[in-house]
Each structure stands twice: as C-alpha cells, then as structure tokens.
C-alpha positions in Angstrom: -26.1 13.3 30.3 -24.6 9.9 30.7 -21.9 8.8 28.3 -21.7 5.3 27.1 -18.0 5.4 26.1 -15.6 5.8 28.9 -11.8 6.0 29.3 -10.3 2.5 29.4 -13.1 0.9 27.2 -12.1 -1.2 24.2 -14.1 0.2 21.2 -14.5 -0.3 17.5 -15.3 2.4 15.0 -18.4 1.3 13.0 -17.2 3.1 9.9 -13.5 2.2 9.6 -13.4 -0.9 11.8 -10.5 0.6 13.8 -10.2 -1.1 17.3 -8.5 0.3 20.3 -8.7 1.7 23.8 -10.3 5.1 24.7 -7.5 7.2 26.2 -9.2 10.6 26.2 -12.8 11.8 26.1 -14.0 15.3 25.2 -17.5 16.6 25.7 -18.8 19.5 23.6 -21.7 21.8 24.0 -22.1 22.6 20.3 -20.9 19.4 18.5 -20.7 15.7 19.1 -18.7 14.2 21.9 -15.4 12.7 20.8 -13.0 10.0 22.0 -9.3 9.5 21.3 -8.7 5.8 20.5 -5.3 4.3 20.8 -4.6 1.0 18.9 -3.6 -2.1 20.8 -1.4 -3.5 18.1 1.7 -2.6 16.1 1.9 -2.0 12.4 4.9 -4.0 11.1 6.8 -3.3 14.4 6.0 0.4 14.5 3.6 2.1 16.8 0.3 3.1 15.1 -1.3 6.5 15.5 -4.3 7.2 17.8 -7.4 8.7 16.2 -10.3 10.9 17.2 -13.9 9.5 16.6 -17.4 10.8 17.3 -18.7 8.6 20.2 -21.9 8.0 18.3 -20.0 5.9 15.8 -18.2 3.8 18.4 -19.2 0.4 19.6 -18.0 -0.7 23.1 -16.5 -4.2 22.9 -15.2 -4.4 26.5 -16.0 -2.0 29.3 -13.0 -0.8 31.3 -10.6 -3.2 29.7 -7.8 -1.0 31.1 -8.3 0.6 34.5 -7.2 4.2 34.9 -4.3 4.6 37.4 -4.5 7.3 40.0 -1.3 9.3 40.4 -0.3 10.5 43.9 1.2 13.9 43.2 4.8 14.3 43.9 5.4 10.8 44.9 5.3 9.1 41.5 3.1 6.3 43.0 0.4 4.7 40.8 -2.6 3.2 42.5 -5.3 1.2 40.7 -8.7 2.7 41.0 -12.1 1.2 40.7 -13.6 4.0 38.5 
C-alpha cells in the first residue's frame, strides 16, 4: 500500500487546521496510519507541541518540504538524501 503522507511533507489537519512538518510516520495493521506533525512556528516565543494525526485527515500542502538527512554512523556526518 502506497502512503500519500511522507516524512518531510508539510501538511494541514483538515479538522483542527494545525499545520506542520511530518517528522514520524506509523503504519498499523489494525487501525489507521498516523503521522506525528511538528509545528513550524513558535507560540509567543515558546516551542509548540507536536501532535499525532490519522493520515486520512491530513492534506499535503508541500511534498518533501524538508529533506531527511542521512546519518553516517559513528562519524556524526549528515548527508542530504534524495528520498
């Protein structure tokens, strides 16, 4: 099964209007797939919380807005990937 929402996508929750970047994705055999969405803005100077949403209620605004870095184990080097 192909997922529409991917890590790095900028999404909006259709119910609450929450906008952010998908930072984690979970697939489930017995319930809906879910995505952890991190906000892109601060709330009065403080970091806002990330929230879990069912992927069915997310609208993709920008695909791969943030590219996922690849870590080279033990060296601490980050390399941009084309995932």
